[in-house]
C-alpha positions as CSV (number, residue, x, y, z in Angstrom):
1,M,-7.7,32.4,-49.8
2,N,-10.9,32.8,-51.7
3,N,-10.6,36.6,-51.4
4,Q,-7.1,36.3,-53.0
5,E,-8.2,34.9,-56.1
6,P,-10.4,37.6,-57.4
7,K,-8.0,40.2,-56.8
8,N,-4.9,37.9,-58.9
9,T,-7.5,37.7,-61.5
10,K,-8.2,41.4,-61.7
11,N,-4.6,42.2,-61.8
12,N,-4.0,39.7,-64.3
13,S,-6.9,40.8,-66.8
14,S,-5.8,44.5,-66.2
15,V,-1.9,43.1,-67.3
16,T,-3.4,41.2,-70.3
17,V,-5.6,44.1,-71.6
18,R,-2.4,46.4,-71.2
19,T,-0.3,44.1,-73.2
20,V,-3.2,43.7,-75.9
21,L,-3.4,47.7,-76.2
22,I,0.7,48.0,-76.2
23,F,1.1,45.4,-78.7
24,A,-2.0,46.7,-81.3
25,A,-0.2,50.2,-80.7
26,V,3.0,48.8,-82.0
27,I,1.3,47.1,-85.0
28,A,-0.1,50.0,-85.9
29,S,3.1,52.0,-85.8
30,I,4.4,49.8,-88.0
31,L,1.5,49.7,-90.7
32,L,1.9,53.6,-90.3
33,I,5.3,53.4,-91.0
34,S,5.3,50.8,-93.8
35,Q,2.5,52.7,-95.6
36,F,3.6,56.5,-95.1
37,S,3.8,57.1,-98.4
38,T,0.4,56.0,-99.2
39,I,-0.8,57.8,-96.3
40,K,1.2,60.9,-97.1
41,N,-0.6,60.7,-101.0
42,V,-4.0,60.4,-99.5
43,F,-3.5,63.3,-97.0
44,D,-2.2,65.5,-100.0
45,K,-5.2,64.7,-102.5
46,I,-7.7,65.7,-99.4
47,I,-5.6,68.7,-99.1
48,E,-5.8,69.3,-102.9
49,L,-9.4,68.5,-102.9
50,L,-10.0,70.9,-99.9
51,S,-7.4,73.8,-101.3
52,P,-10.6,76.3,-102.8
53,V,-12.2,75.8,-98.9
54,F,-9.2,76.7,-97.1
55,V,-8.4,79.7,-99.6
56,G,-12.0,81.0,-98.9
57,V,-11.8,80.5,-95.1
58,I,-8.2,82.5,-94.9
59,L,-9.6,85.3,-97.3
60,A,-12.7,85.6,-95.2
61,Y,-10.3,86.0,-92.0
62,I,-8.2,88.5,-93.7
63,I,-11.1,90.5,-94.8
64,N,-12.9,90.0,-91.5
65,P,-11.8,93.3,-89.8
66,L,-13.3,95.5,-92.8
67,Y,-16.3,93.3,-92.7
68,V,-17.0,94.0,-89.2
69,M,-16.1,97.8,-89.8
70,I,-18.7,98.0,-92.7
71,E,-21.4,96.2,-90.5
72,K,-21.0,98.4,-87.7
73,F,-21.0,101.4,-89.6
74,F,-24.8,100.0,-91.3
75,L,-25.9,99.1,-87.9
76,S,-25.5,102.5,-86.6
77,I,-27.1,103.7,-89.5
78,F,-30.5,102.4,-89.1
79,K,-30.3,101.4,-85.4
80,K,-32.8,104.4,-85.5
81,A,-35.1,103.3,-87.9
82,K,-38.3,102.3,-86.3
83,R,-40.1,100.8,-89.1
84,L,-37.4,97.8,-89.4
85,S,-37.2,95.2,-86.8
86,R,-33.8,94.4,-85.1
87,E,-33.7,91.2,-87.1
88,S,-33.8,92.9,-90.4
89,I,-31.5,95.5,-89.5
90,E,-29.2,92.8,-88.4
91,N,-29.4,90.7,-92.0
92,F,-29.4,93.6,-94.1
93,S,-26.2,94.8,-92.5
94,K,-24.7,91.5,-92.6
95,V,-25.7,91.3,-96.5
96,S,-24.4,94.5,-97.1
97,A,-21.2,94.1,-95.7
98,V,-20.5,90.8,-97.1
99,I,-21.1,92.3,-100.6
100,I,-19.1,95.3,-100.1
101,S,-16.1,93.3,-98.7
102,L,-16.4,90.7,-101.8
103,I,-16.1,93.9,-104.1
104,C,-13.1,95.4,-102.5
105,L,-11.5,92.0,-102.3
106,L,-12.2,91.5,-106.3
107,L,-10.9,95.1,-106.9
108,F,-8.0,94.4,-104.7
109,I,-7.3,91.5,-107.3
110,A,-8.0,92.9,-110.1
111,L,-5.5,96.0,-109.4
112,L,-2.6,93.6,-108.4
113,L,-3.4,91.4,-111.7
114,F,-3.8,94.8,-113.8
115,L,-0.2,96.3,-112.6
116,I,1.7,93.1,-112.6
117,I,0.5,90.9,-115.5
118,P,1.4,93.2,-118.3
119,E,4.8,93.9,-116.7
120,F,5.2,90.3,-116.0
121,L,4.6,89.5,-119.6
122,D,6.6,92.2,-120.6
123,S,9.9,90.9,-119.0
124,L,9.5,87.7,-120.0
125,T,9.5,88.7,-123.6
126,K,12.6,90.8,-122.7
127,L,14.3,87.7,-121.0
128,I,13.4,85.3,-123.8
129,D,14.8,87.8,-126.2
130,I,18.0,88.4,-124.7
131,A,18.8,84.7,-123.5
132,P,20.2,83.5,-126.4
133,S,22.5,86.1,-126.9
134,L,23.5,85.9,-123.2
135,F,24.5,82.3,-123.8
136,Q,26.5,82.9,-126.6
137,K,28.4,85.3,-124.9
138,V,29.4,82.9,-122.2
139,V,30.0,80.2,-124.8
140,A,32.7,82.7,-126.6
141,Y,34.0,83.5,-123.4
142,V,34.5,79.8,-122.4
143,S,35.7,79.3,-126.1
144,E,38.4,81.9,-125.4
145,I,39.4,80.0,-122.1
146,N,39.6,76.9,-124.1
147,D,42.9,77.7,-126.1
148,T,44.5,75.6,-123.5
149,E,42.6,72.8,-124.8
150,S,41.8,71.4,-121.5
151,V,39.3,68.6,-121.4
152,F,37.3,70.1,-118.5
153,W,36.5,73.4,-120.5
154,H,36.2,71.2,-123.5
155,N,33.2,69.5,-121.5
156,I,31.7,72.8,-120.5
157,S,31.9,74.3,-123.9
158,Q,29.9,71.0,-125.3
159,S,27.3,71.6,-122.6
160,L,26.9,75.2,-123.1
161,D,26.4,74.7,-127.0
162,S,23.7,72.0,-125.8
163,V,22.2,74.3,-123.5
164,V,21.8,76.9,-126.3
165,D,20.6,74.6,-128.7
166,A,17.9,73.2,-126.6
167,L,16.8,76.9,-125.6
168,T,16.7,78.1,-129.1
169,S,14.7,74.9,-130.0
170,W,12.2,75.7,-126.9
171,I,11.9,79.2,-128.0
172,G,11.3,78.4,-131.6
173,G,9.1,75.5,-130.5
174,E,7.3,73.0,-132.9
175,F,3.7,73.5,-133.6
176,S,2.5,70.4,-132.1
177,A,4.1,71.2,-128.7
178,A,3.1,74.7,-128.7
179,V,-0.7,73.4,-129.1
180,S,-0.3,70.7,-126.7
181,S,1.0,73.6,-124.4
182,L,-1.8,75.7,-125.2
183,V,-4.3,72.8,-124.4
184,E,-2.5,72.4,-120.7
185,G,-2.3,75.8,-120.2
186,V,-6.1,76.5,-121.1
187,I,-7.1,73.5,-118.8
188,S,-5.3,75.1,-115.8
189,I,-6.8,78.5,-116.5
190,V,-10.3,76.8,-115.9
191,S,-9.5,74.8,-113.2
192,F,-7.9,77.9,-111.5
193,L,-11.0,79.6,-112.2
194,F,-13.5,77.2,-111.0
195,D,-11.4,76.6,-107.6
196,F,-11.5,80.5,-107.4
197,L,-15.1,80.4,-107.9
198,I,-15.5,78.0,-105.3
199,S,-13.0,79.9,-103.1
200,L,-15.4,82.9,-103.4
201,V,-18.8,81.2,-102.4
202,V,-16.6,79.9,-99.3
203,F,-15.6,83.3,-98.4
204,V,-19.2,84.5,-98.5
205,Y,-20.7,81.8,-96.4
206,A,-17.7,81.9,-94.2
207,L,-18.6,85.9,-93.3
208,L,-22.4,85.2,-93.0
209,E,-22.3,82.1,-90.9
210,K,-18.9,83.1,-88.6
211,N,-21.2,83.8,-85.7
212,K,-23.2,80.4,-85.9
213,F,-19.8,78.7,-86.3
214,I,-18.6,80.4,-83.6
215,A,-21.3,79.9,-81.3
216,Q,-21.3,75.7,-82.2
217,S,-17.5,75.5,-81.8
218,K,-18.1,76.8,-78.1
219,K,-21.1,74.7,-77.5
220,L,-19.3,71.6,-78.5
221,I,-16.2,72.5,-76.5
222,F,-18.4,72.9,-73.2
223,A,-20.0,69.8,-74.3
224,I,-16.6,67.5,-74.2
225,F,-14.5,69.0,-72.0
226,N,-14.7,70.0,-68.4
227,P,-15.2,74.0,-67.1
228,K,-11.3,73.9,-66.7
229,S,-10.4,72.5,-69.8
230,A,-12.7,74.3,-71.7
231,N,-11.8,77.7,-70.3
232,D,-8.2,76.8,-71.3
233,I,-9.1,75.9,-75.1
234,L,-11.2,79.5,-75.1
235,N,-8.4,81.5,-73.8
236,I,-5.7,80.0,-76.4
237,A,-8.3,80.3,-79.2
238,R,-8.7,83.8,-78.4
239,Y,-4.8,84.6,-78.0
240,G,-4.6,82.5,-81.5
241,N,-7.0,85.1,-83.1
242,D,-5.3,88.2,-81.6
243,V,-1.5,86.8,-82.9
244,F,-3.0,85.6,-86.1
245,G,-4.8,88.9,-86.5
246,K,-2.0,90.9,-85.7
247,F,0.4,89.3,-87.7
248,I,-1.3,88.9,-91.4
249,S,-2.5,92.8,-90.9
250,G,0.9,93.8,-89.8
251,K,2.9,91.5,-92.7
252,I,0.3,93.0,-95.5
253,L,1.1,96.6,-94.3
254,T,4.8,96.3,-94.0
255,S,4.9,94.3,-97.3
256,T,2.8,96.8,-99.0
257,I,5.2,99.7,-97.7
258,V,8.2,97.7,-98.7
259,G,6.9,97.3,-102.2
260,I,5.8,101.0,-102.6
261,V,9.6,102.1,-101.7
262,T,10.8,99.6,-104.0
263,F,8.8,100.6,-106.7
264,A,9.8,104.5,-106.0
265,F,13.5,103.7,-105.8
266,M,13.9,101.5,-108.9
267,S,11.8,104.3,-111.0
268,I,13.7,107.3,-109.8
269,A,17.1,105.2,-110.4
270,G,15.8,104.1,-113.4
271,I,16.5,100.5,-112.9
272,P,14.4,98.3,-115.2
273,Y,11.9,95.8,-114.1
274,A,10.5,98.2,-111.5
275,L,6.8,97.1,-111.3
276,L,7.8,93.4,-111.5
277,S,10.5,93.6,-108.9
278,A,8.5,95.3,-106.5
279,G,5.7,93.0,-106.7
280,I,7.8,90.1,-106.2
281,I,9.4,91.8,-103.3
282,A,5.9,93.0,-101.8
283,I,4.5,89.5,-102.1
284,T,7.5,87.3,-100.7
285,N,7.9,89.5,-98.1
286,V,5.1,88.3,-96.1
287,I,7.2,84.7,-95.3
288,P,9.2,85.6,-92.2
289,F,13.0,85.7,-92.4
290,F,13.2,83.8,-95.9
291,G,11.3,86.0,-97.5
292,P,13.3,88.8,-98.5
293,F,15.9,86.1,-99.9
294,I,13.0,84.3,-101.7
295,G,12.1,87.4,-103.7
296,G,15.6,89.3,-103.8
297,I,17.6,86.5,-105.3
298,P,15.7,86.1,-108.4
299,T,14.7,89.8,-109.0
300,V,18.7,90.6,-108.6
301,F,19.5,88.3,-111.0
302,I,17.1,89.4,-113.5
303,I,18.3,92.9,-113.6
304,L,22.0,91.8,-113.6
305,L,21.2,90.4,-116.8
306,T,20.1,93.4,-118.4
307,D,22.5,95.8,-116.7
308,V,25.4,94.6,-114.2
309,R,25.5,98.2,-112.5
310,D,21.9,98.2,-112.1
311,G,21.7,95.1,-110.4
312,I,24.4,95.7,-108.0
313,I,22.7,99.0,-106.9
314,Y,19.4,97.2,-106.6
315,G,20.9,94.5,-104.8
316,I,22.6,96.8,-101.9
317,F,19.3,98.7,-101.6
318,L,17.4,95.6,-100.8
319,V,19.5,94.7,-98.1
320,V,19.5,98.2,-96.6
321,L,15.9,98.4,-97.0
322,Q,15.4,94.6,-95.6
323,Q,17.4,95.6,-92.7
324,I,15.5,98.8,-91.8
325,E,12.2,97.1,-92.5
326,G,13.1,94.4,-90.3
327,N,14.5,96.5,-87.4
328,I,12.5,99.5,-87.5
329,I,9.3,99.2,-89.7
330,E,8.3,95.5,-88.5
331,P,8.9,95.9,-84.9
332,M,6.9,99.4,-85.0
333,I,3.9,97.7,-86.7
334,M,4.0,94.4,-85.5
335,E,4.3,95.2,-82.0
336,D,6.1,92.0,-81.5
337,K,4.1,90.3,-78.8
338,T,5.0,86.8,-80.2
339,G,7.7,86.2,-77.7
340,V,9.2,83.7,-79.9
341,S,12.9,83.7,-80.3
342,K,15.0,83.6,-83.9
343,F,15.8,80.1,-83.3
344,W,12.4,78.9,-83.0
345,V,11.2,81.2,-85.8
346,T,13.6,79.5,-87.8
347,F,12.9,75.9,-86.9
348,A,9.0,76.9,-87.4
349,L,10.0,78.1,-90.8
350,L,11.4,74.7,-91.6
351,L,9.1,72.5,-90.1
352,F,5.9,73.8,-91.3
353,G,7.3,75.1,-94.7
354,G,8.6,71.4,-95.1
355,V,5.1,70.0,-94.4
356,F,2.8,72.5,-95.8
357,G,4.7,74.4,-98.2
358,L,4.5,78.1,-98.8
359,A,1.1,78.4,-96.7
360,G,3.3,76.9,-93.7
361,M,6.1,79.3,-94.0
362,I,3.3,82.3,-93.9
363,F,1.8,80.9,-91.1
364,S,4.6,79.5,-89.1
365,V,5.3,82.2,-86.7
366,P,1.6,82.7,-85.4
367,L,1.4,78.8,-85.2
368,I,4.7,78.7,-83.1
369,A,3.6,81.3,-81.0
370,V,0.3,79.9,-80.1
371,L,1.9,76.5,-79.3
372,F,4.5,78.2,-77.2
373,Y,1.4,80.1,-75.2
374,T,-0.3,76.8,-74.8
375,I,2.7,75.0,-73.3
376,R,3.2,78.2,-71.0
377,I,-0.1,77.9,-69.5
378,F,0.3,74.3,-68.6
379,V,4.1,74.6,-67.4
380,E,3.2,77.7,-65.2
381,R,0.2,76.0,-63.6
382,S,2.2,73.3,-63.1
383,L,4.8,75.2,-61.9
384,A,2.5,77.5,-59.3
385,S,1.1,73.9,-58.0
386,K,4.6,73.1,-56.7
387,S,5.5,76.3,-55.2
388,L,8.1,77.0,-57.7
389,P,9.1,80.2,-59.4
390,I,7.8,81.1,-62.7
391,P,10.4,83.6,-64.3
392,S,12.7,81.7,-66.4
393,D,16.0,83.7,-65.3
394,D,15.3,82.1,-61.8
395,Y,16.5,78.7,-63.4
396,L,19.2,79.6,-64.8
397,S,21.7,79.1,-61.4
398,A,19.4,76.1,-60.0
399,G,21.3,72.9,-59.9
400,G,18.0,70.9,-58.6
401,V,15.1,71.3,-56.0
402,D,15.0,70.5,-52.3
403,V,12.9,67.2,-51.8
404,E,12.2,68.8,-48.2
405,N,10.9,72.0,-48.8
406,G,10.4,72.1,-52.6
407,T,12.7,75.0,-53.3
408,L,15.5,75.4,-55.8
409,T,19.1,74.4,-54.9
410,P,22.0,76.2,-56.4
411,I,24.2,74.2,-58.8
412,P,26.8,72.5,-56.9
413,E,30.5,73.9,-57.0
414,K,32.9,71.7,-59.0
415,E,35.9,70.4,-57.2
416,P,38.9,72.2,-58.2
417,R,41.1,70.4,-60.9
418,T,44.7,69.7,-59.9
419,T,47.3,71.8,-62.1
420,L,50.1,69.9,-64.4
421,K,52.8,71.2,-61.7
422,E,50.6,70.1,-58.9
423,T,50.5,66.4,-60.6
424,C,54.1,66.3,-61.1
425,S,54.9,67.2,-57.4
426,K,52.7,64.1,-56.4
427,F,54.2,61.9,-58.7
428,K,57.8,63.1,-57.5
429,R,56.8,62.7,-53.8
430,K,55.4,59.2,-54.4
431,K,58.5,58.2,-56.6
432,R,60.6,59.4,-53.2
433,K,59.0,57.2,-51.2
């Protein structure tokens, strides 16, 4: 009897602890849901503050292949120098590679700005100049239709008149509004330059300290997890690095090719806004699946405003180019080893794009590929421990698992349905009886 009481007390204690934990989890969930907007605002603020750091790390990751190549070049040159110690050679090679990588990055950004900004400002000026006349044409067209004195068309005409007046007022602008916009623009530019400077500092530190970061990360993983889990984490990290590297380099290369081909075609065909459209198409093409639509629709619309024929030709060209790029060029360059179906690509774009915005859309495919790889490791390991087949095709005709020997069993055959004729015959026989 005395032995029974401690056991019951222990069971009651474990039940009490479990109940308290469940109750605390429920309360925490309710608080999180009720304060979701506040938590989201705090999270967005943290992301906004740390965005220069993220940009610097992403730039360092993109430039890393060039950095490694330059570092190896300097190491191969100075490895025969007997007067210099190995540590001095490594430090010199590392610093030289960082400086050259930074110069290449700044030159690339300057080249893009030099090519795109003048064209963008010129295109924007032309659009502002022709916008009022385009609206006036639309108003005149609606006024011609308005001869029937329909209330519907009358309301549309009034709405268009107000839009034209507002547009004209905005283009003309008042002095105070112009000064206010100018001040806001200057503040935005200064803030952007400050963030960009921080990103460059982070870029330099990330390249210089990347080996130390990698070593410290591995040290932390081995300290926290058991050897099996630590090996899994490192395998997933290596796979993710491989997928991200191929995805980013492949996307940059294919987007560059698409931009160059677009500019060449528009220049030969005499279609306006060639450099602006090619730049937009090249940049938005980095986004999987939706990128061609995001860049193509506005550029086609801009060209249609100036010349309908050129807009139609340009739109047809984009459709053909995107089909060639998506089905021929990109698979050849990317080697499509992510193993993610188009359904999950679309799902990842919507999910990560909705949560993380443009950056989420760009990195959604490699992220979902790493997630699938992680799930596949644990699923295949679990199936192997149960002596079940690993290929997915083996489960298409499976109806269950035999409890005794652990093998897959086929889908049970359905009982044949009685036809309408057989049902009527049975009913007649019952009626005769």
